[in-house]
N, C-alpha and C positions, 0 to 999 in steps of 0.2 A: 363199376363205371365202364361203359363200352370203350373199346380200344381207341376209336377216333376221338372221343371226348378227352381221354387221357392225353393223347398227343397234343390236342389243342390247348389243354390246361398247362401242359409242360412248356409249350411254346410261349404262351402268355407270361408264365413265370420267368422263363429265360429272358424274354425281352425286358421285363420289369427289372430283373437283376442287372442286365447290361446297362439299362438306363441309369440305374442308381450308381453304377460303377463309373460312368462318364459324367455324372452331374458336376456342376461347378461347385468348388468348396465354398462354404459360407464366407461372406465378406467379413473382414476383421472388424471388431467392435471399436469404434472411435473412443478415445479417452474423453472424459468430461472436459468441456471448455472452461478454462480457468480465467477468472476476471479478478484482478488485484487492484483494490481501491485503497488509496492512502490519503492522509491529511498531514500537512506540514504546520509546525508550530503549535497548533491545538490550544489556542488561548481562550476563546469565548466560551463561557459556561453553557449558554443556551445552545450553542452548536455542538458541544459535547452531547447534550441530551438529545438533540435532534438526530445526530448521527447514530447514537445508540438505539434510538427508536426505529430508525430505518433498518438497522441490522436485525432488530427483533422481528420486524414485519417480514423481512425477506430471507432470513437465515444466513445473512452475510457475516463475515468476519473481516475487520479492517486492520490496517496498520496506522498507528498514530505516531508520527515523528515529532517528539516533544522538544521544545526549546526550554532549557532549564532556567533561563532568566525569569520565566513566568512562574517559577517557584521561589522567587525572591521578591521581597517588598522594598519600598524605599528605605526601610530601617535595616534590612539585611542584604542589600544589593552588593555591598563590598565583600561579600563572601565569594564573589566571582571576579577573577582577573583574566581578561582575554590576552592571548599572546601579543606582546608589543604594545599593550595599553595599560593605563592605570586601573586600579580596582574600581569596580562599580560602574563600568562603562558597557553599553550595549547598543547595538544598532536598532533594536526594536523595543527598547524600554524595559520595564519590569512590571511585576504585578502591582496593582493599585493599593492593595491592603493585605493584611494578614488574613482577613475573612475571605477575600478572593482566592488566596492560596489554599486555604482550607477547603473551599468549594471545589477547586480544581483538583486537589489531591483526592477528594472523594470520587470525582468523575474518573480519574485515572485508575483508581483502585477498582471501581465498578466495571470499567471497560476490561481490565485485565481479568477480573473474575468471570466475565462473560465470554472469555476466549479470544479477545482481541489482542493484537500485538502492540506492545509499547516499544518504540524505537527511539533513536537519538537524532535530533536535528541540530546537534551541537548546543551551544548556549546563547551567545550574543548575536547570532546571525551575521557574523562578519564573513567577508569573502576571503577564504583561506588559500587562494590559488598560489600565493607566494610563501605560505607557511612551510616550515621544515617539518620533518618527521617528529622532532621533539616538540614543536609547537602543537601539532595535532594531538600528540599523546597528552600534553598538558590540557588541551580542551576536552579530550575524552575523560581525563581524570576528574575535571571539574564537573562534567555532566553526571558521572556516576556518583561522585561524592554528594552533590547537591540533591539528586533524585533520592538516593538512599537515605540521606539524613534530613530530608525536607521538613519533617515534623519537628525534630529537635532544633534545627537551625532557626525556625520561625516560632519556636515555643508554642507549638500547637499540641494540645493534649490528645490523648486517645489515639495514638498511632495504631492502626489495625494490625492484627497478627498477620505475618507474612509480607508486610509492606516491603521490607528490604530485599526480598526475593525479586521484586519487580525490577529493581535496578540491575540485579545479577542476570536477569533474563532479557535485558535489552541488548539483543545481539545484532540489531540492524541499524543502518545509518543512511541518512540522506544529507548531502552537503547543502548548506545555504547557497542559493543561486545556482545549484547544480554544478558548483565549481570544484571539479575533481582534479587530482594531480597524482603524480607518481609518489610523492611524499605521503599523501593521504592514504593511498592503498597500502603502503608499507606500514603506516601507523595502525591502520585498521586490523591488519593481520597480527601485529604485535599486541594490540589491545584485546584480542580475543573476539572480535566481531566475526559474524558468519556471512553477512550479506551487506551489500551496498546498493542503494537505489538512486544514484546520482547521475547515471548515464542518460544519453539520448540516442535513439536509433531512428532510422528512416521510417521504419514501420515496426509492428510487433516482432520481437526477436526472442529466441530462446536464450536464457541467461547462461553465459559461460562461468566456469569457476577457475580462479587462478590464485595460487598461494593460499588456498583455503577460503577465499572470499568469493561468493557468488555475486556476480555483477549484473544487476537489473538496469533496464533502460526504459524511460518513458518514450513511447513511440510518437513519431510525427505522423498524423493521420490527415487524410483529405477533409477539407471543411469549406463550407460556403458555396456560393454559386459557381465560383471558378475552381472549386475543389483543390485549392492550394493547401499544402501540408502545414500543420501547426502542431506544436507539442501538446499532447493530450493532458493538459493541466489548465485549471480554471484561469490562472493569472495570464497565461499566454493567449487564451481565448479573449480575455478581457482587453488585452492590448490590441489584438487583431480586430476586435469588434468596434471598440470605441477609443482607441488610442490611450487606454489607461485612465480615462475620465468617465465619470458616471453619466449614463444616459438612461434613466429609469423609464422613459417613455418607450424605449425600444427593448425593454426587458423580455417581453414575450417573444419577439423576433429572435433575440439572441439565445433564449432558452431553446427554442425550436431548432435553430441552426446547430446548437451544441448537441442536443439529443440526436438529431439526424446524423451528425458526424460520429458520435459514439456508436449508434446503432449500425451504421454502415461498416465501421471498423470491426464491430463484434460479428456481424453477419459474415464478413469476409473470412474470418477465422473459424467461425462455427461451421460454415459450409466447406471450409478448406482444411488446412493443416492443424487447426486448433492450437495455435501458438498462444500463450497467455496474453491477454490484453490488460495493460496497465493504465490506470487513470489516476491523476493526482489533483488534489484540492487543498484549499486553505479554509479556515473558519471565517474568513472575511466574506461578506455577502456582496460581491461585486455586481454592478449593474442590477441592483435591486434583487439580488439572489437568483439571477437567471441561471447560473451554473449549478447551483444546488437543486433548483427545480428540475433541470435536465437530468442531474444525477438520480434524483428520487424517482423520476419517471422511468429512466433506464434500468435502474436496479430493481424496481418493482416488476418490470417485465422479464428480465433475464435471470436474475439471481434465484428466482423461484422455480426455474425449470429443473427437471430431474437430471438432465445431462449437462448442467452447468454448475460450477462451484465458484462462488465469490469468496475468496479466501485471502488470508494475510500473506505477506511476503514470508514470514517465518514458517507458516504452515506449508507453503509451496516448497520451500527448501527442505523441510522435514519429510514431506511425502516423496519428493524426488530422491532423497537419501535413505529411503526405507525406514523412516521413523527415528533415525538416530538423533536428529536435532531435537525432536519432541521429547525423547527420553532424557537427553541431556538437560533440557530446560525444566524438566519435572523433578530433577534430583532434589 
């Protein structure tokens, strides 16, 4: 190579090397956007099937906060005694029959086998804001005993193998009416729970851990034409939209408003800090199922994205803690 060509080649190589040396470092990879979807009480059998079908379509995993009175019939309801009340009393009734309980147990077992999280919504759906630590421990004990022994209590044959493990793995809780207290948190820790989802926050918030309990909060998200904040739960939307009364003629409007609110809250985190987005539901089809329609549309769009994970509360805690919770639950 002639001398001039060698000089030019050397200069080009030097410039290239210098450019590489001062190039900006690659941008950090964002974590996946977590969406945590949960259901309270989990009574209706058709909604169990519908929610599990949604999960299968989208790859989502949900948390089901079960009320244990729905595992007791009119014949077995006295197996439950709420703090300060006589046996067989409940704010939300009991299962209608032994067959209904058998069907519900089958759905719980299927959901657990599919990787969903079974948690506690206590038993009788009483407001425990004034309960003592001992009262809460009594309620937790009733939940675990009734869930674990549901087949034998109701004389239902063919208890599936591993059923009693489901009760042992119920490490999460949501208080009825989201009514939390100091006594509740003291009892949760004593009873071996790992997370609570009874809180409310102004917007999506990263859950802190205190005394071994990770505390999640349903966020208040902007909704409607005036973008006033509302708790991201179907019942609160139902009250916002129609005062808690059925207005089926406006179901499509309410479904669209709900979807828009969910999507805006999701997009804000997806494009921003990627704080987990929590959404809460019941199995009741309020306003002709408007909120479930919004959920199915929303989950169908976001849960299928490669950089989004729609996961349960238990799985979120497990992944944050490096898999220790998952390993404990699989013992």
